[in-house]
Every structure is written in C-alpha cells, then in structure tokens.
N, C-alpha and C positions, 0 to 999 in steps of 0.2 A: 762428416755432414756438415753442411753450410750453418755459419752463426745466425744469419736472418733470412727470412723469406723476401725475395725481391718483388716488387710490385710496379707496374707500369701503368700510368693513367692516360686513358685516351678520350678525352672531351674537349670539345670546342668552346665549351663555357670556362672561361678563364677565372670568374671568380669561385665557381663549383669546384674546380680542380685545386685551386688554393686551398679551400674549404676541407677537401680531402687530404691534401697534404699535410695540413695542420694537424688533422686528427690522427692520421697514420703515423706521422714522426713521433707522437706521443707514445707509440708502441715499440717497446725495446726488441721486439722480435721481427719487426718489419722494416724494410728499407725501400723508400720510394726512388726508383733508379731513373725516372724519365716522366715528361708529359709530352703526348703527343696531340697536336692542335687539330688534326684531320686524319681521316682513314688512311690515305696513301703514307702518312708520317707514321701512323700506328704500324702499319706492316713493315716499314723499314726499320722501325726502332724494335719490334718484335723480333725480327729476323736477326738483328746484330746483337740484341742484348740477351735474348732468351729469357725472360722473366719467369718467375715462379707463378705469379698471378697477374692478370690483365684486367683492370677495370675499364669496361669497353662501353662506351655511350653508342646508343643505336642510331641516333641521327648526327650525322657530322658531315662536313663538306667533303668533296672529291670523291670519297667512298665510304659507304655507310657502314654501320656496324657489323652487319650480316656479311657485305662484301669483303671485310677484313677478316672475319671467321673462314671464307671460302678460300681467301688468299693464302693465310697461314696453313689452313689445311693441306694445300699443295706444296707447301715447302717441305723439304727434309730436315725436320728438326728433330732433336733427340725426344725420346718419350721417357716418361717416368715410370718406374716398374711398377 
C-alpha cells in the first residue's frame, strides 16, 4: 500500500492553486504531485502520473474540466478495485 495519497491540481488560477498546495502540504498522508494550468496540460499530467485524486477546475483554458473528464475516460488507465 502507498504511503501517501497523490493529488494533482488542475486550475488556471495560480493564487488559488498555491493556497491549495499550502493546505494540502500540511497533511502528512497527501502529496501534491503537480499543478496543471489548463485542460490540455491536465490530461497529459493525469495520463503520465495517474494521481489518486484530481482537484479539477471546471472553467480552464484550451479544454474545460468536463472535457478533461471526457478525455481521461477514453484513456486506458488502471482502475482501483
């Protein structure tokens, strides 16, 4: 079993993302593994890192949050039991 739950933040608001990172970094069992600034970057990062949790903004440049969900649904990623 993994030591920490991995978290990816997908949000184009830099200040909000920093606030989230500051909060999540205080939790011993959570690890922020990246921040995506737009939907396309979020899809790439999710596919490459396969985080346990994604905090996904709905309104982002290039591809919105719903589009990200559609794209990752098409990926052949491992699923949790």
